[in-house]
PDB file of N, CA, C and O in Angstrom:
ATOM      1  N   MET A   1      -8.571   7.725  43.852  1.00  0.00           N
ATOM      2  CA  MET A   1      -8.752   9.086  44.317  1.00  0.00           C
ATOM      3  C   MET A   1      -7.409   9.601  44.849  1.00  0.00           C
ATOM      4  O   MET A   1      -6.720   8.907  45.596  1.00  0.00           O
ATOM      5  N   LYS A   2      -7.053  10.811  44.459  1.00  0.00           N
ATOM      6  CA  LYS A   2      -5.788  11.403  44.888  1.00  0.00           C
ATOM      7  C   LYS A   2      -5.931  12.035  46.269  1.00  0.00           C
ATOM      8  O   LYS A   2      -6.996  12.550  46.607  1.00  0.00           O
ATOM      9  N   PRO A   3      -4.855  12.000  47.074  1.00  0.00           N
ATOM     10  CA  PRO A   3      -4.880  12.707  48.354  1.00  0.00           C
ATOM     11  C   PRO A   3      -5.015  14.210  48.128  1.00  0.00           C
ATOM     12  O   PRO A   3      -4.605  14.732  47.091  1.00  0.00           O
ATOM     13  N   PHE A   4      -5.592  14.895  49.107  1.00  0.00           N
ATOM     14  CA  PHE A   4      -5.834  16.329  48.994  1.00  0.00           C
ATOM     15  C   PHE A   4      -4.564  17.102  48.679  1.00  0.00           C
ATOM     16  O   PHE A   4      -4.586  18.005  47.842  1.00  0.00           O
ATOM     17  N   TYR A   5      -3.432  16.759  49.344  1.00  0.00           N
ATOM     18  CA  TYR A   5      -2.215  17.540  49.141  1.00  0.00           C
ATOM     19  C   TYR A   5      -1.727  17.467  47.693  1.00  0.00           C
ATOM     20  O   TYR A   5      -1.113  18.413  47.201  1.00  0.00           O
ATOM     21  N   GLU A   6      -1.996  16.347  47.003  1.00  0.00           N
ATOM     22  CA  GLU A   6      -1.614  16.256  45.592  1.00  0.00           C
ATOM     23  C   GLU A   6      -2.524  17.119  44.728  1.00  0.00           C
ATOM     24  O   GLU A   6      -2.054  17.805  43.820  1.00  0.00           O
ATOM     25  N   LEU A   7      -3.816  17.089  45.005  1.00  0.00           N
ATOM     26  CA  LEU A   7      -4.751  17.920  44.250  1.00  0.00           C
ATOM     27  C   LEU A   7      -4.447  19.394  44.445  1.00  0.00           C
ATOM     28  O   LEU A   7      -4.470  20.167  43.488  1.00  0.00           O
ATOM     29  N   ALA A   8      -4.161  19.787  45.684  1.00  0.00           N
ATOM     30  CA  ALA A   8      -3.875  21.194  45.970  1.00  0.00           C
ATOM     31  C   ALA A   8      -2.624  21.649  45.236  1.00  0.00           C
ATOM     32  O   ALA A   8      -2.594  22.754  44.693  1.00  0.00           O
ATOM     33  N   SER A   9      -1.589  20.812  45.212  1.00  0.00           N
ATOM     34  CA  SER A   9      -0.351  21.226  44.557  1.00  0.00           C
ATOM     35  C   SER A   9      -0.522  21.326  43.042  1.00  0.00           C
ATOM     36  O   SER A   9       0.185  22.096  42.393  1.00  0.00           O
ATOM     37  N   GLU A  10      -1.449  20.562  42.474  1.00  0.00           N
ATOM     38  CA  GLU A  10      -1.703  20.648  41.036  1.00  0.00           C
ATOM     39  C   GLU A  10      -2.386  21.953  40.653  1.00  0.00           C
ATOM     40  O   GLU A  10      -2.232  22.430  39.529  1.00  0.00           O
ATOM     41  N   HIS A  11      -3.136  22.529  41.575  1.00  0.00           N
ATOM     42  CA  HIS A  11      -3.926  23.722  41.276  1.00  0.00           C
ATOM     43  C   HIS A  11      -3.374  24.980  41.928  1.00  0.00           C
ATOM     44  O   HIS A  11      -4.033  26.019  41.929  1.00  0.00           O
ATOM     45  N   THR A  12      -2.182  24.894  42.476  1.00  0.00           N
ATOM     46  CA  THR A  12      -1.580  26.041  43.152  1.00  0.00           C
ATOM     47  C   THR A  12      -0.287  26.406  42.451  1.00  0.00           C
ATOM     48  O   THR A  12       0.549  25.544  42.181  1.00  0.00           O
ATOM     49  N   GLN A  13      -0.128  27.673  42.161  1.00  0.00           N
ATOM     50  CA  GLN A  13       1.115  28.143  41.565  1.00  0.00           C
ATOM     51  C   GLN A  13       1.881  28.926  42.622  1.00  0.00           C
ATOM     52  O   GLN A  13       1.375  29.908  43.165  1.00  0.00           O
ATOM     53  N   TRP A  14       3.093  28.490  42.909  1.00  0.00           N
ATOM     54  CA  TRP A  14       3.930  29.167  43.891  1.00  0.00           C
ATOM     55  C   TRP A  14       4.915  30.055  43.152  1.00  0.00           C
ATOM     56  O   TRP A  14       5.485  29.667  42.132  1.00  0.00           O
ATOM     57  N   THR A  15       5.099  31.231  43.675  1.00  0.00           N
ATOM     58  CA  THR A  15       6.037  32.158  43.061  1.00  0.00           C
ATOM     59  C   THR A  15       6.799  32.883  44.150  1.00  0.00           C
ATOM     60  O   THR A  15       6.284  33.092  45.248  1.00  0.00           O
ATOM     61  N   ASP A  16       8.018  33.261  43.845  1.00  0.00           N
ATOM     62  CA  ASP A  16       8.790  34.046  44.812  1.00  0.00           C
ATOM     63  C   ASP A  16       9.058  35.440  44.262  1.00  0.00           C
ATOM     64  O   ASP A  16       9.968  36.131  44.718  1.00  0.00           O
ATOM     65  N   GLU A  17       8.259  35.849  43.278  1.00  0.00           N
ATOM     66  CA  GLU A  17       8.469  37.155  42.666  1.00  0.00           C
ATOM     67  C   GLU A  17       8.216  38.305  43.628  1.00  0.00           C
ATOM     68  O   GLU A  17       8.943  39.298  43.602  1.00  0.00           O
ATOM     69  N   ASP A  18       7.200  38.191  44.478  1.00  0.00           N
ATOM     70  CA  ASP A  18       6.872  39.256  45.416  1.00  0.00           C
ATOM     71  C   ASP A  18       6.647  38.651  46.798  1.00  0.00           C
ATOM     72  O   ASP A  18       5.505  38.373  47.163  1.00  0.00           O
ATOM     73  N   PRO A  19       7.713  38.441  47.578  1.00  0.00           N
ATOM     74  CA  PRO A  19       7.567  37.791  48.883  1.00  0.00           C
ATOM     75  C   PRO A  19       6.715  38.585  49.867  1.00  0.00           C
ATOM     76  O   PRO A  19       6.182  38.004  50.812  1.00  0.00           O
ATOM     77  N   GLU A  20       6.571  39.893  49.677  1.00  0.00           N
ATOM     78  CA  GLU A  20       5.734  40.672  50.586  1.00  0.00           C
ATOM     79  C   GLU A  20       4.256  40.358  50.395  1.00  0.00           C
ATOM     80  O   GLU A  20       3.426  40.707  51.235  1.00  0.00           O
ATOM     81  N   GLU A  21       3.934  39.706  49.300  1.00  0.00           N
ATOM     82  CA  GLU A  21       2.555  39.351  49.001  1.00  0.00           C
ATOM     83  C   GLU A  21       2.050  38.244  49.932  1.00  0.00           C
ATOM     84  O   GLU A  21       0.842  38.106  50.123  1.00  0.00           O
ATOM     85  N   PHE A  22       2.944  37.468  50.502  1.00  0.00           N
ATOM     86  CA  PHE A  22       2.583  36.324  51.319  1.00  0.00           C
ATOM     87  C   PHE A  22       2.803  36.621  52.794  1.00  0.00           C
ATOM     88  O   PHE A  22       3.718  37.357  53.161  1.00  0.00           O
ATOM     89  N   LEU A  23       1.948  36.036  53.639  1.00  0.00           N
ATOM     90  CA  LEU A  23       2.104  36.174  55.084  1.00  0.00           C
ATOM     91  C   LEU A  23       3.148  35.186  55.584  1.00  0.00           C
ATOM     92  O   LEU A  23       3.251  34.070  55.073  1.00  0.00           O
ATOM     93  N   GLU A  24       3.903  35.589  56.560  1.00  0.00           N
ATOM     94  CA  GLU A  24       4.793  34.655  57.242  1.00  0.00           C
ATOM     95  C   GLU A  24       3.920  33.657  58.002  1.00  0.00           C
ATOM     96  O   GLU A  24       2.761  33.952  58.294  1.00  0.00           O
ATOM     97  N   LEU A  25       4.454  32.492  58.320  1.00  0.00           N
ATOM     98  CA  LEU A  25       3.681  31.453  58.984  1.00  0.00           C
ATOM     99  C   LEU A  25       3.072  31.957  60.292  1.00  0.00           C
ATOM    100  O   LEU A  25       1.893  31.713  60.549  1.00  0.00           O
ATOM    101  N   GLY A  26       3.841  32.646  61.112  1.00  0.00           N
ATOM    102  CA  GLY A  26       3.321  33.157  62.380  1.00  0.00           C
ATOM    103  C   GLY A  26       2.183  34.133  62.180  1.00  0.00           C
ATOM    104  O   GLY A  26       1.216  34.128  62.942  1.00  0.00           O
ATOM    105  N   GLU A  27       2.286  34.971  61.165  1.00  0.00           N
ATOM    106  CA  GLU A  27       1.216  35.928  60.867  1.00  0.00           C
ATOM    107  C   GLU A  27      -0.045  35.196  60.418  1.00  0.00           C
ATOM    108  O   GLU A  27      -1.154  35.560  60.808  1.00  0.00           O
ATOM    109  N   TRP A  28       0.129  34.180  59.608  1.00  0.00           N
ATOM    110  CA  TRP A  28      -1.007  33.404  59.128  1.00  0.00           C
ATOM    111  C   TRP A  28      -1.700  32.699  60.289  1.00  0.00           C
ATOM    112  O   TRP A  28      -2.926  32.729  60.397  1.00  0.00           O
ATOM    113  N   GLU A  29      -0.909  32.062  61.162  1.00  0.00           N
ATOM    114  CA  GLU A  29      -1.486  31.374  62.317  1.00  0.00           C
ATOM    115  C   GLU A  29      -2.236  32.342  63.215  1.00  0.00           C
ATOM    116  O   GLU A  29      -3.328  32.034  63.693  1.00  0.00           O
ATOM    117  N   ARG A  30      -1.654  33.512  63.445  1.00  0.00           N
ATOM    118  CA  ARG A  30      -2.292  34.531  64.283  1.00  0.00           C
ATOM    119  C   ARG A  30      -3.603  35.004  63.652  1.00  0.00           C
ATOM    120  O   ARG A  30      -4.605  35.178  64.346  1.00  0.00           O
ATOM    121  N   ALA A  31      -3.592  35.207  62.347  1.00  0.00           N
ATOM    122  CA  ALA A  31      -4.794  35.665  61.649  1.00  0.00           C
ATOM    123  C   ALA A  31      -5.922  34.640  61.761  1.00  0.00           C
ATOM    124  O   ALA A  31      -7.074  35.002  62.002  1.00  0.00           O
ATOM    125  N   VAL A  32      -5.592  33.378  61.589  1.00  0.00           N
ATOM    126  CA  VAL A  32      -6.606  32.332  61.686  1.00  0.00           C
ATOM    127  C   VAL A  32      -7.107  32.196  63.120  1.00  0.00           C
ATOM    128  O   VAL A  32      -8.309  32.052  63.347  1.00  0.00           O
ATOM    129  N   ALA A  33      -6.188  32.240  64.094  1.00  0.00           N
ATOM    130  CA  ALA A  33      -6.564  32.063  65.499  1.00  0.00           C
ATOM    131  C   ALA A  33      -7.437  33.193  66.015  1.00  0.00           C
ATOM    132  O   ALA A  33      -8.243  32.981  66.922  1.00  0.00           O
ATOM    133  N   THR A  34      -7.296  34.388  65.459  1.00  0.00           N
ATOM    134  CA  THR A  34      -8.053  35.533  65.964  1.00  0.00           C
ATOM    135  C   THR A  34      -9.208  35.937  65.060  1.00  0.00           C
ATOM    136  O   THR A  34      -9.911  36.902  65.358  1.00  0.00           O
ATOM    137  N   ASN A  35      -9.415  35.225  63.972  1.00  0.00           N
ATOM    138  CA  ASN A  35     -10.481  35.564  63.038  1.00  0.00           C
ATOM    139  C   ASN A  35     -11.830  35.189  63.646  1.00  0.00           C
ATOM    140  O   ASN A  35     -12.047  34.022  63.975  1.00  0.00           O
ATOM    141  N   PRO A  36     -12.743  36.154  63.804  1.00  0.00           N
ATOM    142  CA  PRO A  36     -14.039  35.841  64.409  1.00  0.00           C
ATOM    143  C   PRO A  36     -14.880  34.862  63.585  1.00  0.00           C
ATOM    144  O   PRO A  36     -15.843  34.295  64.101  1.00  0.00           O
ATOM    145  N   SER A  37     -14.537  34.661  62.343  1.00  0.00           N
ATOM    146  CA  SER A  37     -15.275  33.698  61.515  1.00  0.00           C
ATOM    147  C   SER A  37     -15.160  32.278  62.048  1.00  0.00           C
ATOM    148  O   SER A  37     -16.024  31.441  61.784  1.00  0.00           O
ATOM    149  N   PHE A  38     -14.096  32.004  62.797  1.00  0.00           N
ATOM    150  CA  PHE A  38     -13.879  30.662  63.326  1.00  0.00           C
ATOM    151  C   PHE A  38     -14.278  30.535  64.791  1.00  0.00           C
ATOM    152  O   PHE A  38     -14.039  29.490  65.396  1.00  0.00           O
ATOM    153  N   ALA A  39     -14.877  31.566  65.376  1.00  0.00           N
ATOM    154  CA  ALA A  39     -15.239  31.550  66.797  1.00  0.00           C
ATOM    155  C   ALA A  39     -16.205  30.411  67.123  1.00  0.00           C
ATOM    156  O   ALA A  39     -16.175  29.873  68.230  1.00  0.00           O
ATOM    157  N   PHE A  40     -17.049  30.045  66.179  1.00  0.00           N
ATOM    158  CA  PHE A  40     -18.021  28.977  66.437  1.00  0.00           C
ATOM    159  C   PHE A  40     -17.344  27.652  66.775  1.00  0.00           C
ATOM    160  O   PHE A  40     -17.959  26.795  67.410  1.00  0.00           O
ATOM    161  N   LEU A  41     -16.090  27.468  66.363  1.00  0.00           N
ATOM    162  CA  LEU A  41     -15.389  26.214  66.646  1.00  0.00           C
ATOM    163  C   LEU A  41     -15.089  26.034  68.126  1.00  0.00           C
ATOM    164  O   LEU A  41     -14.762  24.928  68.558  1.00  0.00           O
ATOM    165  N   SER A  42     -15.193  27.101  68.909  1.00  0.00           N
ATOM    166  CA  SER A  42     -14.982  27.017  70.354  1.00  0.00           C
ATOM    167  C   SER A  42     -16.232  26.546  71.085  1.00  0.00           C
ATOM    168  O   SER A  42     -16.164  26.225  72.272  1.00  0.00           O
ATOM    169  N   ASP A  43     -17.359  26.501  70.406  1.00  0.00           N
ATOM    170  CA  ASP A  43     -18.606  26.061  71.031  1.00  0.00           C
ATOM    171  C   ASP A  43     -18.531  24.572  71.350  1.00  0.00           C
ATOM    172  O   ASP A  43     -18.069  23.788  70.520  1.00  0.00           O
ATOM    173  N   PRO A  44     -18.979  24.169  72.541  1.00  0.00           N
ATOM    174  CA  PRO A  44     -18.956  22.744  72.908  1.00  0.00           C
ATOM    175  C   PRO A  44     -19.715  21.863  71.913  1.00  0.00           C
ATOM    176  O   PRO A  44     -19.367  20.696  71.733  1.00  0.00           O
ATOM    177  N   GLU A  45     -20.742  22.406  71.272  1.00  0.00           N
ATOM    178  CA  GLU A  45     -21.511  21.616  70.303  1.00  0.00           C
ATOM    179  C   GLU A  45     -20.655  21.191  69.111  1.00  0.00           C
ATOM    180  O   GLU A  45     -20.953  20.193  68.455  1.00  0.00           O
ATOM    181  N   GLU A  46     -19.600  21.940  68.833  1.00  0.00           N
ATOM    182  CA  GLU A  46     -18.729  21.624  67.699  1.00  0.00           C
ATOM    183  C   GLU A  46     -17.672  20.576  68.046  1.00  0.00           C
ATOM    184  O   GLU A  46     -17.020  20.032  67.155  1.00  0.00           O
ATOM    185  N   ASP A  47     -17.507  20.299  69.308  1.00  0.00           N
ATOM    186  CA  ASP A  47     -16.492  19.351  69.761  1.00  0.00           C
ATOM    187  C   ASP A  47     -17.080  17.945  69.712  1.00  0.00           C
ATOM    188  O   ASP A  47     -17.444  17.381  70.744  1.00  0.00           O
ATOM    189  N   ILE A  48     -17.167  17.388  68.523  1.00  0.00           N
ATOM    190  CA  ILE A  48     -17.879  16.125  68.339  1.00  0.00           C
ATOM    191  C   ILE A  48     -16.953  14.916  68.195  1.00  0.00           C
ATOM    192  O   ILE A  48     -17.432  13.782  68.150  1.00  0.00           O
ATOM    193  N   TYR A  49     -15.662  15.132  68.122  1.00  0.00           N
ATOM    194  CA  TYR A  49     -14.731  14.023  67.945  1.00  0.00           C
ATOM    195  C   TYR A  49     -13.896  13.816  69.196  1.00  0.00           C
ATOM    196  O   TYR A  49     -13.574  14.770  69.904  1.00  0.00           O
ATOM    197  N   THR A  50     -13.551  12.575  69.461  1.00  0.00           N
ATOM    198  CA  THR A  50     -12.688  12.242  70.591  1.00  0.00           C
ATOM    199  C   THR A  50     -11.575  11.329  70.093  1.00  0.00           C
ATOM    200  O   THR A  50     -11.600  10.882  68.946  1.00  0.00           O
ATOM    201  N   LEU A  51     -10.602  11.054  70.950  1.00  0.00           N
ATOM    202  CA  LEU A  51      -9.519  10.142  70.581  1.00  0.00           C
ATOM    203  C   LEU A  51     -10.027   8.716  70.397  1.00  0.00           C
ATOM    204  O   LEU A  51      -9.358   7.892  69.774  1.00  0.00           O
ATOM    205  N   GLU A  52     -11.200   8.425  70.932  1.00  0.00           N
ATOM    206  CA  GLU A  52     -11.767   7.088  70.809  1.00  0.00           C
ATOM    207  C   GLU A  52     -12.494   6.891  69.480  1.00  0.00           C
ATOM    208  O   GLU A  52     -12.854   5.763  69.142  1.00  0.00           O
ATOM    209  N   ASP A  53     -12.716   7.960  68.724  1.00  0.00           N
ATOM    210  CA  ASP A  53     -13.418   7.869  67.442  1.00  0.00           C
ATOM    211  C   ASP A  53     -12.483   7.336  66.362  1.00  0.00           C
ATOM    212  O   ASP A  53     -11.400   7.882  66.147  1.00  0.00           O
ATOM    213  N   GLY A  54     -12.891   6.299  65.700  1.00  0.00           N
ATOM    214  CA  GLY A  54     -12.149   5.813  64.546  1.00  0.00           C
ATOM    215  C   GLY A  54     -10.722   5.407  64.842  1.00  0.00           C
ATOM    216  O   GLY A  54     -10.377   5.076  65.976  1.00  0.00           O
ATOM    217  N   LYS A  55      -9.903   5.437  63.816  1.00  0.00           N
ATOM    218  CA  LYS A  55      -8.490   5.092  63.938  1.00  0.00           C
ATOM    219  C   LYS A  55      -7.673   6.213  63.315  1.00  0.00           C
ATOM    220  O   LYS A  55      -8.102   6.832  62.341  1.00  0.00           O
ATOM    221  N   PRO A  56      -6.482   6.480  63.881  1.00  0.00           N
ATOM    222  CA  PRO A  56      -5.639   7.532  63.293  1.00  0.00           C
ATOM    223  C   PRO A  56      -5.109   7.099  61.928  1.00  0.00           C
ATOM    224  O   PRO A  56      -4.895   5.913  61.680  1.00  0.00           O
ATOM    225  N   VAL A  57      -4.900   8.077  61.051  1.00  0.00           N
ATOM    226  CA  VAL A  57      -4.335   7.810  59.731  1.00  0.00           C
ATOM    227  C   VAL A  57      -3.138   8.713  59.495  1.00  0.00           C
ATOM    228  O   VAL A  57      -3.038   9.798  60.069  1.00  0.00           O
ATOM    229  N   ASP A  58      -2.238   8.254  58.649  1.00  0.00           N
ATOM    230  CA  ASP A  58      -1.107   9.069  58.227  1.00  0.00           C
ATOM    231  C   ASP A  58      -1.654  10.107  57.254  1.00  0.00           C
ATOM    232  O   ASP A  58      -2.262   9.732  56.251  1.00  0.00           O
ATOM    233  N   PRO A  59      -1.458  11.413  57.518  1.00  0.00           N
ATOM    234  CA  PRO A  59      -2.053  12.430  56.657  1.00  0.00           C
ATOM    235  C   PRO A  59      -1.490  12.454  55.238  1.00  0.00           C
ATOM    236  O   PRO A  59      -2.161  12.937  54.326  1.00  0.00           O
ATOM    237  N   LEU A  60      -0.296  11.954  55.030  1.00  0.00           N
ATOM    238  CA  LEU A  60       0.291  11.970  53.687  1.00  0.00           C
ATOM    239  C   LEU A  60      -0.118  10.758  52.862  1.00  0.00           C
ATOM    240  O   LEU A  60      -0.504  10.898  51.701  1.00  0.00           O
ATOM    241  N   SER A  61      -0.037   9.581  53.449  1.00  0.00           N
ATOM    242  CA  SER A  61      -0.372   8.373  52.686  1.00  0.00           C
ATOM    243  C   SER A  61      -1.837   7.982  52.841  1.00  0.00           C
ATOM    244  O   SER A  61      -2.351   7.174  52.067  1.00  0.00           O
ATOM    245  N   GLU A  62      -2.508   8.549  53.833  1.00  0.00           N
ATOM    246  CA  GLU A  62      -3.899   8.241  54.154  1.00  0.00           C
ATOM    247  C   GLU A  62      -4.088   6.786  54.556  1.00  0.00           C
ATOM    248  O   GLU A  62      -5.201   6.265  54.478  1.00  0.00           O
ATOM    249  N   ARG A  63      -3.015   6.118  54.987  1.00  0.00           N
ATOM    250  CA  ARG A  63      -3.148   4.737  55.441  1.00  0.00           C
ATOM    251  C   ARG A  63      -3.374   4.732  56.951  1.00  0.00           C
ATOM    252  O   ARG A  63      -2.826   5.576  57.660  1.00  0.00           O
ATOM    253  N   PRO A  64      -4.174   3.791  57.448  1.00  0.00           N
ATOM    254  CA  PRO A  64      -4.406   3.702  58.892  1.00  0.00           C
ATOM    255  C   PRO A  64      -3.110   3.390  59.628  1.00  0.00           C
ATOM    256  O   PRO A  64      -2.282   2.620  59.142  1.00  0.00           O
ATOM    257  N   LEU A  65      -2.938   3.990  60.799  1.00  0.00           N
ATOM    258  CA  LEU A  65      -1.772   3.732  61.628  1.00  0.00           C
ATOM    259  C   LEU A  65      -2.103   2.622  62.611  1.00  0.00           C
ATOM    260  O   LEU A  65      -3.234   2.520  63.086  1.00  0.00           O
ATOM    261  N   SER A  66      -1.113   1.792  62.917  1.00  0.00           N
ATOM    262  CA  SER A  66      -1.329   0.744  63.903  1.00  0.00           C
ATOM    263  C   SER A  66      -1.210   1.340  65.302  1.00  0.00           C
ATOM    264  O   SER A  66      -0.711   2.453  65.468  1.00  0.00           O
ATOM    265  N   ASP A  67      -1.665   0.602  66.294  1.00  0.00           N
ATOM    266  CA  ASP A  67      -1.627   1.087  67.672  1.00  0.00           C
ATOM    267  C   ASP A  67      -0.214   1.492  68.060  1.00  0.00           C
ATOM    268  O   ASP A  67       0.733   0.727  67.872  1.00  0.00           O
ATOM    269  N   GLY A  68      -0.075   2.683  68.594  1.00  0.00           N
ATOM    270  CA  GLY A  68       1.211   3.179  69.061  1.00  0.00           C
ATOM    271  C   GLY A  68       2.093   3.777  67.983  1.00  0.00           C
ATOM    272  O   GLY A  68       3.121   4.375  68.302  1.00  0.00           O
ATOM    273  N   GLU A  69       1.732   3.637  66.731  1.00  0.00           N
ATOM    274  CA  GLU A  69       2.532   4.177  65.631  1.00  0.00           C
ATOM    275  C   GLU A  69       2.253   5.670  65.476  1.00  0.00           C
ATOM    276  O   GLU A  69       1.100   6.101  65.496  1.00  0.00           O
ATOM    277  N   LEU A  70       3.309   6.445  65.322  1.00  0.00           N
ATOM    278  CA  LEU A  70       3.169   7.879  65.113  1.00  0.00           C
ATOM    279  C   LEU A  70       3.496   8.207  63.671  1.00  0.00           C
ATOM    280  O   LEU A  70       4.337   7.556  63.053  1.00  0.00           O
ATOM    281  N   CYS A  71       2.822   9.230  63.130  1.00  0.00           N
ATOM    282  CA  CYS A  71       3.123   9.613  61.751  1.00  0.00           C
ATOM    283  C   CYS A  71       4.236  10.628  61.710  1.00  0.00           C
ATOM    284  O   CYS A  71       4.628  11.071  60.630  1.00  0.00           O
TER     285      CYS A  71
END
């Protein structure tokens, strides 16, 4: 099974023909943070994971990290 980032890059075409078509990173973050569609994520019922759950993994290689190792 391929990692998500590889699948996404296979199905995404990047172009620099019209840079105004894309949001700057800060604009994108602001849009997501203020979008009411995601308001439910602030509900305590949605906070189901803790640092004690499972083990951390490297997001690129998807391999488990050892204690104290940072990705």
